C-alpha positions as CSV (number, residue, x, y, z in Angstrom):
1,M,-50.7,-21.0,61.4
2,F,-51.5,-21.2,57.7
3,L,-53.0,-17.7,57.8
4,A,-49.7,-16.2,59.2
5,A,-47.7,-18.0,56.6
6,E,-49.9,-16.7,53.8
7,E,-49.6,-13.1,55.2
8,A,-45.8,-13.4,55.3
9,T,-45.8,-14.7,51.7
10,E,-47.9,-11.8,50.6
11,A,-45.6,-9.3,52.4
12,V,-42.6,-10.7,50.6
13,A,-44.3,-10.6,47.3
14,A,-45.3,-7.0,47.8
15,T,-41.7,-6.0,48.5
16,A,-40.2,-8.2,45.7
17,S,-38.7,-6.2,42.9
18,N,-39.1,-6.8,39.2
19,F,-35.6,-5.4,38.6
20,N,-33.0,-8.0,37.5
21,T,-29.2,-7.5,37.4
22,F,-29.2,-8.6,33.7
23,D,-31.4,-5.5,32.9
24,I,-28.3,-3.3,33.4
25,F,-26.4,-5.3,30.8
26,M,-29.3,-5.0,28.3
27,L,-29.3,-1.2,28.7
28,V,-25.5,-1.0,28.4
29,F,-25.4,-3.2,25.3
30,T,-28.2,-1.0,23.7
31,L,-26.1,2.1,24.4
32,L,-23.0,0.5,22.8
33,I,-25.0,-0.6,19.8
34,F,-26.4,2.9,19.4
35,L,-22.9,4.5,19.6
36,G,-21.6,2.0,17.0
37,F,-24.6,2.8,14.7
38,V,-23.9,6.5,15.0
39,R,-20.2,6.0,14.3
40,L,-21.0,3.9,11.2
41,L,-23.3,6.6,9.9
42,L,-20.7,9.3,10.4
43,A,-18.0,7.4,8.5
44,R,-16.5,9.7,5.9
45,P,-14.7,8.0,3.0
46,R,-16.9,4.9,2.5
47,K,-19.9,3.6,4.3
48,N,-20.3,-0.1,4.9
49,L,-24.0,-0.6,4.1
50,F,-24.1,-4.2,5.4
51,A,-22.7,-3.1,8.7
52,I,-25.2,-0.2,8.9
53,G,-28.1,-2.5,8.2
54,F,-27.0,-5.2,10.6
55,T,-26.5,-2.6,13.3
56,F,-29.9,-1.1,12.6
57,V,-31.6,-4.4,13.0
58,S,-29.7,-5.2,16.2
59,L,-30.5,-1.8,17.6
60,A,-34.2,-2.1,16.8
61,T,-34.3,-5.5,18.4
62,F,-32.6,-4.3,21.6
63,L,-34.8,-1.2,21.8
64,Y,-37.9,-3.4,21.5
65,V,-36.6,-5.7,24.3
66,D,-35.8,-2.7,26.4
67,Y,-39.2,-1.3,25.9
68,I,-40.8,-4.6,27.0
69,M,-38.4,-4.8,29.9
70,I,-39.1,-1.3,31.2
71,F,-42.8,-0.7,30.5
72,E,-44.2,-4.2,30.8
73,V,-42.0,-5.8,33.5
74,W,-40.7,-2.9,35.7
75,M,-43.8,-0.8,35.6
76,G,-46.0,-3.9,35.5
């Protein structure tokens, strides 16, 4: 009985996905931050250097988290 339960647990673990619904939000937010960063860089009359720096740090953080999410968690 215990052997059958252990095999069933292993089968469920083998089919379990590392993908989480929150991962989609992380990728979408990264894309939005990237679009905002490009928009800030292309501003013509005056560039807001504080906003560019803040957006760069945010984008770097989100890209790092996305890297960990994709290459360490999804591809295990």
